[in-house]
N, C-alpha and C positions, 0 to 999 in steps of 0.2 A: 504494500500500500504506500503510495507516494504522499508526501506531506503537501498540505495546502496552506496558502498564505493569503492575506489581504492587506491592503494599505489603508491606514487611517490618517487622513490629513485634517488637521484642526482648521476648520473653515475660517475662523476669525483671526488666526495667526498667519495664514498664507498671504504672501505678498504678490502672488501672481507672476513670478519671474519666469516660470516654465522650465526651470532647470530639471525638475523631477520628471517632467513629461519627456524631455529630450533624453534623459539618462535611462529611462525604462526600456530594457531590451525587448519586452513583449508588447510595448506600445499600448498599454491598457490605461494609462493616465491621460487625462484631458484637462484643459482649463475650462471652467464653467463660464456661464454668461451672467449669473447672479453675482452682484458685488457684496463683499463682506463689510463689516463695520469700518474697516480701514479704506474702503473704496476700491479694493482689488478684486479681480475675478479669480476666485480660489480654484485650485486644482482638486480633482477628485478621481477615484477609481471608476472608470467607465465600463470596464469589462472584467470578467473572471480571467484567471490565468497567471496570477502573480506567482513567481518562482522563489520569492523571498531573498533575492540577491542583495537588497539594500542599496542599490544604486540611487534610488530616489532619496533615501535617508541621507546618504553621504553627500549628495549634491545640493541639498537644501541649505541655504544660508541662514534660515530662521530656526534657532535651537528649539527642539520639541514640537515643531509643526508637523513632522512626518514620523509615523510609527509603522513598522512592518510587524504584523502579528501572525503567528501560526494559528491556523484554525484547528482546534482540537475537538474531535467528535467523541461523544460519550458512548 
């Protein structure tokens, strides 16, 4: 059984730079159209298929805005 992951991006902490979108090898992240409290279009996980590589996490200049989580099924 292979591990499954998801990306959690803190909507109001995202600055909309798009570095996570570019870094994602599976191209599952997108910049949204809705603006957050800072006035930026926040990134979000638009599709399944996260491999947990952490590229989005390491490219994000905003500490704590991106978290890669392993999905654990009971």
